C-alpha positions in Angstrom: 57.7 23.9 132.5 54.9 21.4 131.8 52.1 24.0 131.7 50.7 25.7 128.6 51.6 29.4 128.2 50.0 32.3 126.4 52.3 31.4 123.4 50.5 28.1 123.0 46.9 29.4 122.3 45.1 31.5 119.7 44.3 34.9 121.2 43.5 37.2 118.2 40.3 39.1 119.0 39.7 37.0 122.1 38.8 38.5 125.5 41.8 37.6 127.7 41.5 38.0 131.4 45.0 38.3 132.9 45.5 37.9 136.7 48.4 40.3 137.5 50.1 41.3 140.7 49.7 45.0 140.9 49.9 45.1 144.7 52.3 48.0 144.4 54.0 49.9 147.2 52.2 53.3 147.8 53.5 56.3 149.5 51.5 56.5 152.8 51.2 60.3 152.7 50.5 61.0 149.0 49.1 57.7 147.7 51.5 57.9 144.8 53.1 54.6 143.6 56.5 54.4 145.2 57.7 51.3 143.3 56.2 50.3 140.0 58.5 47.2 139.4 55.5 44.8 139.7 53.7 46.7 136.9 56.8 46.6 134.7 57.4 42.9 135.4 54.2 41.9 133.6 54.7 44.2 130.6 56.0 41.3 128.3 52.7 39.5 128.7 50.5 42.6 128.2 52.4 43.7 125.2 52.4 40.2 123.7 48.6 40.2 124.0 48.2 43.7 122.6 50.5 43.0 119.6 48.3 40.0 118.7 45.0 41.8 118.8 43.6 40.4 122.1 41.1 42.4 124.1 43.1 42.6 127.4 41.3 42.6 130.7 43.6 42.9 133.7 42.6 42.0 137.3 44.6 42.4 140.6 44.3 43.1 144.3 45.9 46.0 146.1 46.4 46.0 149.8 44.1 44.4 152.3 40.7 46.0 152.1 39.1 42.9 153.8 36.1 42.7 151.5 35.2 46.4 151.8 35.6 49.3 149.4 38.6 51.4 150.5 39.0 54.5 148.3 42.8 54.7 148.9 43.1 51.2 147.6 41.3 51.8 144.3 43.3 50.8 141.2 42.9 54.2 139.4 46.5 55.2 140.3 47.8 51.9 138.9 45.8 52.3 135.6 47.3 55.8 135.3 50.9 54.5 135.7 50.3 51.6 133.3 48.9 54.1 130.7 52.0 56.2 131.0 54.3 53.1 130.6 52.3 51.6 127.7 51.8 54.9 125.9 48.1 54.1 125.6 45.0 54.7 127.6 44.1 52.0 130.2 40.6 52.2 131.5 39.6 51.1 135.0 36.1 49.8 136.0 34.1 50.8 139.1 33.7 47.1 140.0 35.5 43.9 139.0 32.2 42.1 138.3 28.6 43.0 137.3 26.6 44.3 134.4 28.4 47.6 134.1 31.8 45.9 134.1 30.5 43.5 131.4 29.4 46.5 129.2 32.9 48.0 129.6 34.4 44.7 128.4 32.1 44.5 125.4 33.2 48.0 124.3 36.8 46.8 124.0 38.5 46.7 120.6 41.4 44.5 119.6 44.5 45.7 121.4 42.6 47.6 124.1 43.5 47.2 127.7 41.0 47.5 130.7 41.8 47.1 134.4 39.2 45.8 136.8 38.7 47.4 140.2 40.4 45.8 143.2 39.4 42.2 143.5 39.6 42.2 147.3 36.8 44.7 147.6 34.9 41.4 147.5 35.4 39.0 150.4 34.5 36.2 148.0 37.8 36.6 146.3 39.9 35.3 149.2 37.3 32.7 150.0 37.7 31.2 146.5 33.9 31.5 146.1 32.8 29.7 142.9 30.0 32.2 142.2 32.6 35.0 142.2 35.0 33.0 140.1 32.2 32.3 137.6 31.3 36.0 137.5 34.9 36.9 136.6 35.0 34.1 134.0 32.0 35.5 132.2 34.0 38.5 131.2 36.5 36.5 129.1 37.2 33.7 126.7 40.7 32.8 128.1 42.4 33.1 131.5 46.1 33.9 131.9 47.8 33.7 135.2 50.8 36.1 135.3 50.7 36.7 139.1 53.4 34.4 140.5 53.4 36.5 143.8 49.9 35.3 144.6 49.9 31.9 143.0 50.4 30.2 146.4 46.9 31.4 147.3 43.7 29.5 146.7 41.7 32.6 145.7 38.9 32.9 143.1 40.9 34.8 140.6 43.9 32.6 141.0 42.6 29.0 141.2 38.8 29.0 141.1 38.5 30.7 137.7 40.4 27.9 136.0 37.3 25.8 136.5 35.4 28.0 134.0 37.9 29.1 131.4 40.9 27.7 129.5 43.8 28.6 131.8 47.4 29.2 130.8 50.6 30.8 132.1 51.7 34.3 131.3 55.3 35.1 130.3 56.3 36.4 133.8 54.9 33.3 135.5 56.7 31.1 133.0 60.0 32.9 133.7 59.5 32.7 137.5 58.9 28.9 137.3 61.8 28.3 135.0 64.3 30.4 137.0 63.4 29.1 140.4 63.1 25.6 139.0 66.7 25.7 137.8 67.7 26.0 141.5 65.9 22.8 142.3 67.1 20.9 139.2 70.6 21.9 138.2 72.1 24.8 140.1 75.7 25.7 139.2 78.0 24.9 142.1 79.1 26.1 144.6 75.5 27.1 145.5 74.8 29.4 148.4 71.5 30.0 150.2 71.6 33.4 151.9 68.7 33.8 154.4 67.6 36.7 156.6 64.4 38.2 157.8 62.5 37.5 160.9 61.2 34.0 160.9 62.7 30.5 160.5 59.1 29.1 160.2 58.7 30.8 156.8 61.7 29.0 155.4 61.7 25.6 157.0 60.0 23.9 154.1 62.5 25.3 151.6 65.5 24.4 153.8 64.3 20.8 154.2 63.7 20.5 150.5 66.8 22.1 149.1 69.5 21.5 151.8 70.9 18.5 149.9 71.8 20.8 146.9 73.3 23.6 148.9 77.1 24.0 149.5 76.8 27.1 151.7 74.0 28.2 154.0 74.5 31.8 155.3 72.1 33.0 158.0 71.6 36.6 159.0 68.8 38.9 160.0 66.6 38.5 163.0 66.3 34.7 162.4 70.0 34.3 163.2 69.1 35.0 166.9 67.1 31.8 167.1 70.1 29.8 165.7 72.5 31.5 168.1 70.2 30.8 171.0 70.0 27.1 169.9 73.8 27.1 170.2 73.5 28.4 173.7 74.7 32.0 173.0 73.3 34.9 175.0 71.1 36.9 172.7 69.8 39.6 175.1 66.4 41.0 174.3 66.5 39.9 170.6 63.2 38.4 169.4 63.4 34.7 168.8 61.0 31.9 167.8 61.2 29.9 171.0 59.1 27.1 169.5 61.6 26.8 166.7 64.8 26.3 168.7 64.6 22.5 168.1 64.0 23.2 164.4 67.1 25.4 164.3 69.2 22.7 165.9 67.8 20.1 163.5 68.6 22.2 160.5 72.2 22.7 161.7 72.6 19.0 162.2 71.2 18.3 158.8 73.6 20.8 157.2 76.5 19.1 158.9 75.3 15.6 157.7 75.0 16.9 154.1 78.3 18.6 154.1 76.7 22.1 153.8 79.0 24.8 155.3 76.7 26.8 157.6 77.7 30.4 158.6 76.1 32.3 161.4 77.2 35.8 162.4 80.5 36.2 164.1 79.7 39.7 165.3 76.5 41.8 165.4 75.2 45.3 165.9 73.2 45.6 169.1 71.1 48.5 170.4 68.7 49.1 173.3 66.0 50.7 171.2 64.8 50.7 167.6 64.3 54.5 167.5 65.7 56.3 164.4 68.4 58.2 166.4 69.7 55.3 168.4 73.3 54.3 167.7 74.3 50.6 167.7 77.5 49.1 168.8 79.5 46.2 167.4 79.9 43.2 169.7 81.1 39.6 169.3 78.4 37.0 169.4 80.1 35.8 172.6 79.5 39.2 174.3 75.9 40.2 173.5 74.6 42.3 176.4 71.5 41.0 178.2 69.8 44.4 177.9 70.2 44.9 174.2 68.9 43.4 171.0 70.5 42.3 167.7 69.7 44.8 164.9 72.2 44.1 162.2 75.2 41.9 161.2 78.6 43.2 162.2 81.6 44.1 160.0 83.5 40.8 160.5 80.3 38.9 159.6 80.0 40.9 156.4 83.7 40.0 155.6 83.0 36.3 156.3 79.9 36.3 154.1 81.8 38.1 151.4 84.6 35.4 151.4 82.2 32.6 150.9 79.8 34.3 148.4 82.7 35.2 146.1 83.4 31.5 145.7 79.8 30.7 144.5 78.3 30.3 141.1 74.7 30.3 142.2 73.2 32.4 145.1 69.6 32.6 146.2 68.9 35.5 148.7 65.7 36.0 150.7 65.4 38.3 153.7 67.2 41.4 154.9 70.3 41.1 157.1 69.1 43.6 159.7 66.4 46.1 160.5 66.5 47.7 157.1 63.8 50.2 157.8 66.1 52.0 160.2 69.0 53.5 158.2 71.8 52.9 160.7 70.8 49.2 161.0 70.7 48.6 157.2 74.4 48.5 156.4 74.6 44.7 156.4 71.7 44.4 153.9 73.1 47.1 151.7 76.6 45.6 151.7 75.3 42.2 150.7 73.1 43.6 147.9 76.0 45.6 146.5 78.3 42.5 146.6 75.8 40.3 144.8 75.2 42.9 142.1 78.8 42.6 140.9 79.6 38.9 141.4 80.2 36.7 138.4 77.4 34.3 139.5 73.7 33.6 139.0 72.1 35.8 141.6 68.4 35.2 142.3 66.5 37.5 144.7 63.6 35.8 146.4 61.0 38.5 146.2 59.2 40.3 149.1 61.2 42.8 151.1 64.5 41.6 149.6 63.3 42.6 146.1 62.2 46.0 147.6 65.8 46.5 148.9 67.4 45.7 145.6 64.9 48.0 143.8 65.5 50.9 146.2 69.3 50.6 145.7 68.7 50.6 141.9 70.5 47.2 141.6 67.7 45.2 139.9 69.4 45.2 136.5 72.6 43.9 138.1 70.9 40.8 139.4 70.3 37.7 137.3 66.6 37.6 138.4 64.5 39.3 140.9 61.4 37.3 141.8 58.0 39.0 142.3 56.9 36.5 144.9 58.4 36.3 148.4 56.0 33.7 149.9 55.3 32.0 146.6 59.0 31.6 145.9 59.7 30.0 149.3 56.8 27.6 148.9 57.8 26.7 145.4 61.4 26.0 146.5 59.9 24.1 149.4 58.4 21.6 146.9 54.8 22.7 147.7 52.2 22.8 145.0 51.1 26.3 144.0 47.3 26.4 143.4 47.7 29.1 140.7 50.1 26.9 138.8 48.4 23.5 139.4 45.1 24.8 138.0 46.6 25.7 134.6 46.4 23.4 131.5 49.1 20.8 131.1 51.2 20.6 127.9 50.5 17.5 125.9 53.4 15.1 126.1 
């Protein structure tokens, strides 16, 4: 990685503003944190700063308050969980900028940790407003970006603030870039790309950029319906991206030209409704009823995917294989996750809902790496510049 990291700078006694991604999953009924993996992912950076006597100021967004104060999206619950994990008190401010926040920062001693209130309570954050970025910068001496999951956004706390403070990468951001970068540079072969989820459009850039390095391309999830339709199969009431049919055809042709072995489902689970009590039925892709929709991969497809994945030394997975939120349509996703967990291969999980699946199944420790950024990882692998990375200081060559 050609960017400076927190290891490359003097931080003792300095006020260090760390952009983290504490956009955690909350239980809708209780407001309790349902998954704290994003908090735990940034612990190496936080502990590194604490151990070296920095005054640590954390900032993050939570949810989509759209520039308004939303009490259920306050970061108090996050500060409480972080306090429990660290074994030390983490304060939280009432605002992320302003004179009162400044006073809270001034009271910090070496090794103290303070969490600023939800950045997105200010619409200026997502607008990359320079006045807002400057107000955040006044709180600190150094800026550290450890929020890979939002580094593809040109927001004030991600990109704008680097105009006013020395800006370096945190340890999590460094790990993300090195791990995902290894896929682009020197993946161990055979290399498989396992893609699911709803949309082809989210993954086109990555596919175009990485196809030449891939030995196997396995496509499941809702996006498989678009590929099947492009091959003139009946897909019933399954949702497809009609405007992406030509894209699907082009990707299949490119895979063939590159010698990439592309696997689509051989059979699927179909249902006429997505209600919790509805039972699905297994059908061949040649016999999908016109009045039903694809909801999961079938047992033969799982076997076919197993056969190819067992041969691979590197596997990148992004996107569930079915409608995971409905238990009876989650078997394909669960089966793939369990297989990857025990393969003798480098297994990289591409963030987002895929990371949530792996966490829910308690398989995180069985994977080589679970990315904290779904959209960011796809854009990075697509060769796009991430504003939150581009704005950091370069290492001297």
